[in-house]
N, C-alpha and C positions, 0 to 999 in steps of 0.2 A: 401657488399654494391655494387650494380649492376653497377655502373656509373665508380669504378673504380679510382675515386679522392679523396684523402684523403681531404675532403673540410672544415673538421668539424672546430667550431668555438670557441673552449672549451676553460679553461684557460691554457690547454698544450699547445694547438696550439700559444697563445699569447706569453708564455713563450717563447718557441721557436723561433719566431718573433724576438722578447727582445733579445735575445740570439746573432739571427744573428745583429741585430742592433749594441748591445753596444761590438761586438767584436773589435779587436785592427786594422784589415784593415779598419772596416768600419768608425773608430775612425779616423785614419789617413788619410781617403780620405775624410770625411767630413770639419776637420781641414785644409784640403789644400785647397777645395774648398771655406769654409769661409773667409780663411786669403788670399789667392789672391782675393778674392770679397772685403774687406775690403781695402786692398792695393789700388786696383785701384778705388774704393771711392774717400780714403783718397786722392791720388794724383792727379785724375783728378778733385775733387769737394772740398773737404773742405781745400786742401792746395795744390791748383794747380803748376805746375813749371812755367804757364804763357806763355808756349810755343803756345799754344793752348787753345779756351775759350768753355770748355765746358757746357752745357746750360741745363736747367733741364729736356727736352725731351732726349736726350741721357742719363742722367741720368735713366728716368724711361723705358726706353727700356733696359739698362744693369739693373736693377732688375729684371725685367721681366724674360731678357734672364738667371740671377742668381736661380731666382724661378723655373725655367722652369729644372733647372738640379737637385736642391733638389728634387721637387717632383717626378721627374722621377726616383731620384736614392732610394729615399725613398720606393715608389710606389713597386720598382724590389726588395731590401730588404726585407721589411716586408711582401709582397706578397708570395713569394717566388716562387720557380719554381714549382708546384704542384708533389705531391710526389705519388705513389700508395701504398693504402694501403697494412699491411703488412698482407703476405695470401691471395693475390687478387686471386679471378677464377672468370670469366665470367659465368652468370646466364645461364643456359639450352636455355630459351626462348631469351636471348639476345644474345646466339652464334647464333641460330637456327634463327632467324631474320636475322643475318650478312650473315649466308651462304647463304640465298634464295638470299637478296639481290647481292650478291656476284656472284653468277651462276659460281661456282667451275665446273669445267667439266675435262673428261678427264683422271678421278680418275684411278690407275691400277687395283683396287679392287673394286667390286662390294658392296659398303655402301651405307647407307641412308643419315649419317651424319660424316663428316670428324673430330673424337678424336682432341681435346682442345690442346695435347701435340704435334701432328702435326701441329697445328695452329700458336700456341705463345711458347715463347721460357719461360724457366723456373729460376727463380732466387734461386739458392741456399741458397744465404746469406737471403735473404728477406723472402725465403719457400712460395714462390706463383708466379703466372703466369705475365709476362708482357703484357701491352698492347702492339699493335704494334709497335708505334714510341717512345716505353721508354726504356731507359737503367739504372743499375747500377752506382751510383757513390760512389766510394769509401772514398771520404770524405765525403759526407753528409750521407753514410751507410744505402742509400734508395734508391729505382728506381725512376728515374724522366722522368717524362711527355716529351716527344720530348727535350732530354736533348742536349743541341747544346753543353756546353762545361763546366767548373767550373770554376767559376769567385773568385779566393781569394778577390778582391778588393770589391764583394758586401757580401763575406763570406758564401754563399751561389751558388747554381748553377741556369746556367741560362736555361728556360725552356719553356713549354708549358704556364704558366699562366703568367710569369715576360718576357718574350720574349720582347714584346709590348713595354715595359715598358724601357727596358736594353737598347734596337736599339734607343730609342728615347732620352737616355741618354749619350751615345755616339755619338750622332749627335749633340745634347745640347752645351756638354761641348767644342768641337773644336769654335762652333760661340762665345762663353760668353769670354773664353780663348784667341781668336783672338784679339776680343774688347778690354779685359785685355791687351795684348801683345800691341796694339796699344797704350793706354795710357801710358803703362808704358815707350815706346819707346820713347816718349817724354823727360824722364828724360836723356836718353842716347845722344840726343842733346844738351839738356842744357849741360852735362858735354862736348860733344866735344869743345863749346864755351868757357867753362871754360879752358879746355884745351890748347887751342889758346890763350885765355887771359892772361893764369897763367905766371907770372915772374919768378918765381919758381917753381921748379917740388914740393917742400912743400905745396904750395898754392894750387895745385890743389889735393894732397894728400888727405888734410886736409878739402878741399869740397869733396871730394868722401867718406872720413872715416865719414860724417854726418849721425846721427842714418837717417833722412829721406831719404840720400840718399843710405845708403845700403840696408835698407828695398825695396826700389824700386827694385836696383840692383837684390835682390832674387825674388822678385816677379816676376819681367819681366823674368829671367829664369825659372824661375817656370811655368810661364803661355804659355813661348815657348817650354820647355821640356814635358808640360801634352797634350799641341794642337797637337803636332806632333805624340804623343802614343796614345793618344784617335783618333785621326784621322785617324792613320794608322787602327785602329780596328771597325771604321766605316764605312772605304772604304772594308773592308772585312766582314763587318756583311750585305752590299748592296747585297752581292752574297746571303746570306741567305734570303734577303727580296724579291729577285727576282727571286729566285728558289725553295720558300719554303722547302730548304732543308736545314738541319742543319750541323754542322762539321763533328759530326758522321757519318750522313746519307751520306754525301759527302763520307768520306770514304769506307762505306759499298759498296756502288753503284759503285766505281773502284773497290775493290775488284769483288764485281759481275761479272764487264764487265771482266776483265780476267779471272775471271773461269769459264764461259759461253764460252767465246771464245778459251779456251784451250780446254773444252770439245764438240764442238760445237755445244751447244745447243742454242737455241731463245735470243733475245736479251734483256737485262734486262730494262722495262719500269719504271721508278719511279712514286708509285702513287699518288702519292701528290702534281705534276706538272698539275698546273690550269690554266697556260697560265700567261703571265705576269701582268695582271690586278685583277687575280685570285689569283696569289701568293702573290701581295701586300695587297688585301683584307684579306688573312687569316693570315696576320702576324698582319699588322697594322689599318684594318678595311677600309670598303667600301669606304668613304669621305675622303676629301681631310682634313678636318677638325678635324677628328679624329687621323688622322695622326700627328698634329702640339696642340693638346690639350694630356698635359701628367695628368699620375694618372690612366689609365685605364688598365684592363688585357689585354691578348690576346683575340681577337675574336675568334668565335668558337666552337666546341665539344671538349672538351680537350680531351678526351679516344679514340674515333674512330672519327678522324677528314675528311672531306670529301675527296674523291678522285675521280679521274679522271675516265672520261668515257672507260669501258673493261676492266677497274682493281678492284682490289679487297682489302678490308682493310688487309687483309694477304698475301700479296705479298712480302712485304719485311720482315716482320717475318719469312717466311716459305726461302727468300733468306738466313739470317743470320743462321738458322737452318742448312741449308747446307753448309754453309760457316764454321761449326764449325765440323759438321761432317766429312767434308772433310778435316780439323785441326786434327779430333780425330783419322782418318784413316791412318794418317802419324805419328803418335805419336807410342809411346815405352814402352813396362812393362818392368821393369826392378826390380829387389829383393831388400829390403834393407837389408845392411850388417851392418849400425851401428844406434842406438836408435837418434831420435831428439826430444827435445822438444821445439816446436815453441808457448809454452807460457812462453813470458819475464815479466822479474822485471823492474827496472827501466833502462831506456836505456844503462847506463853506465856500468851497472853491470852484464846485459843480454850479450850485445857483448863483454865485457870482455870474459865472460864466454865463447862464442861461440869461441873467437880466442883461445881461451885457446884449447879447445876442439878440432877444426879444423883446426888452425891455422891461419896466419896471412892474407892470400889469402883472406878468405870469408867475410873479414871486406871491402868490394867493394861496400857496402850498396844497393845491387838489392832489396833487401827483406827489407830494410829499411821502415820503416810506413806501410807494405804492409802486409798482412795475410801469415802466417808459417803454417807447414803442421807439427803435431806429427807425429812420427813414429816409429816402433818399431822392431827391428831383426824379419824376417820370414815374415811380411808383403812386399804387392809388391805395386807399385807407377804406375800409368800411367801418363809416364813425354809427357808434349805437349809441353815444350820450357825449352829454356835454353840461362843464361845470366851469362857471367862470372864465379865463382867459386856454383853459383844455380842452380839450376833447379827448375821449377816450375809444377807439377801435382796435383794427387788428388787418395785417396785410393781406393780400393774397400770395401762398406760396409757389406759385407762378407755373404750376403742373398744369392748368386747365382745369380743375376743379373748382375754381372759384372760391369764393367767401363762404359759403352756408355749410361746410363741413365742419367749422370749428376744430381747426387740430392743432390751429398754432394758439398760442398765448397772446392775449391783447396789452393792451399797454395807453398808458397817457402819452398825447405831445400836444406842445401848443398850436393854438387855434390858426397863427398867424402860418403855419406851416404848410396849411390846406388852402386849396384856390376854391373859396366858398361860391364864385361864381360856375366852376362846372357840375355842381350838384349834381346827382343823379339818385332815382330811385333804385333801391334794392329790390332786382327781379331776377327770375331764373325761365327758359325758353319753354313755351306754352302755358305761362301761367294765367293770360287773360284767357284763352282757349280754354282752358281747364275750368273756369268758374262754374258753379252751377248745380244744378243735380243732375245725377246718372243712374239710368237702372242697368244692371247687370243679375247676380245673386241676389242682391239686397239692393235697397237706395241708398245712393252713395251724393255725399253734400263734400263738394270743395269747396272751401272760402280762402282765396289767400294761400298760402303752404300750407295748410291745416287739411285734413281729409275726415270725415266723419260716416258712420254708416248708422240706420234705425236700430241695427240689430245690437249694437255695442255703444256703450258711454265712453269709449278710449278715443283719444283723437290721436291719429298717424300723422308725419309727418312727409312732405314731399321734399326732396332734396334735388340740387345740383352736383353730380360726379362725372370728371370728365367730360363735360360740356354736355351730358346727357340728364335728363329729370329722371329720379330713381324714386320706388315707393317700394319697400319691403323687401330689398332687392332687386326687384325688377326695375329695367329702362322702359320708358314709355318711348314706345317704335314711331307712333305718328299721332295726330291731333288735328282734325278741323277744325273743334267748334261743336261737332255733331256726332262723329266715333271716337274715339281714343282704343289705339290698340297697346299692349302692353307685350314685352316680351318672353311671358310668360304662355301665351296665345288667347289670353282673356281681351275682350271687349268691352269697352264701356258706352251707352247709348243713351245721347244725352234728353234730357226730358224738355220737350217744347214750351214755350212758355211760361217757363217757372225760370228766370233769370236771381243769380244771387250773386250780387256784386261784393267786390271785397279783394284784396290782395295786391293790389296797384290803387295808384294816384291817377287821378281822372283830370287834365288839364282844363277842362272845360268846369269843376266844379271846386277847386282849388289849386291853390300854388303848390311848389314843392316846397316841401318844410324846410328849415334851415336849421342851423346847430342849435339856437336858443329853443328850438319847438321840441327838442329831442327832449326824453324824460329823465330826470336827474339821477345822479350817482344815488344807489341803492347802499347804505350801512346796515352790517350787521350788529344787532344788539349788543352791548357789552355792560357787563353790571359793573358800578360804582368801586 
């Protein structure tokens, strides 16, 4: 499917939409909406408390508010966020057209077209490439287009397709609940008068304990709580609308600014920042009428959204590849000293077995609900992060192409299974010899596993595949620290007297990092 958008209307898609709608949290959400609405109509119009006269016009406007809430919520749930097809890969023609339009210049090697694995991230779970703004959701177990966050109250993610109805939903809810809050507040005023007029405390308690009063107080409190909670989320979503930047992309941009400042690279420019009007139009549509009319999908192309002038479709995906590569070069390789099975049975039985095998300290739930890694004695694990008694990493597939290809999914395993005395830094062949500045058609800087040129702000990645160092699909034939020869016939010449250190640990400067020094687990934001 060249579009990269799983937009089928088959029975399977309808069943998935029904599963999302009839989940536990959507049932609670719908019950809360209908319950507050019914109580408002009852106390404001059917059995009014008499403090204020509510007319039919006000009832009509309140019903419109509730209808907008329901339509936008059902649209967000039933449409879904927009999933990437399993095993997706852009067609050669599609990729060629995008590269021509993107004007990617300043590549470190002479090449006609940049390989797709240097442009897009690979998802080991879905066994396919991710479109530039897509991310894998562990709850949905699919890659989601322009994923903002996973919302438990919609029982699905907020992504490219349902971002607009979700934004409308979180704005319509505070309006409707504020109206409900005002109507139910009249009951509090009436009870305050009853407190002043009551001769005995029992008379006031008897008035409060009436079913009419109890239901009104419960609905008043529910309307206030929902108004404050969802109103806070609506305020946060305003940033998404104004910047056309999802919560995940906001985190990626922050990391990009820190990484580039640390490495002395050019400032990262968010490619989907189209200006205030353009950003709002990309999320809600170009007209104010479309902003208020619920029920539509997010406008614009779902897979290849419009980018600002001077940017390419692959800027953010190549930056994420660079961030993961820097994380890779900070990882350590550790041998396995005790086997562990990540394939569990029922939760109670499995965790009792884990606690019996490795002690009660491992029952601190870092790996609860997430993928776990099965290992055997004699294997090696590339550990990228650690938390508590658990470590996260992945195995080599045993075919000689090392850990760096990231084709295998990772998982958690107890730290007790790893031999921490046998820790080794992750390195590729010729990594030390390649560090520094090189001269070719342009000035090339190699720091760690990342390659930069003076003519481009994009990072390129060194990989180890089949025991060879590869860059943009070409293999490094030889490198003696002065001349680097590549399989396309191109040569790099080292600039003298300008060393750039990075990408390896120097024992004379510092010790090898232990598991506790690895970066902590990174969780995606979820709304309350």
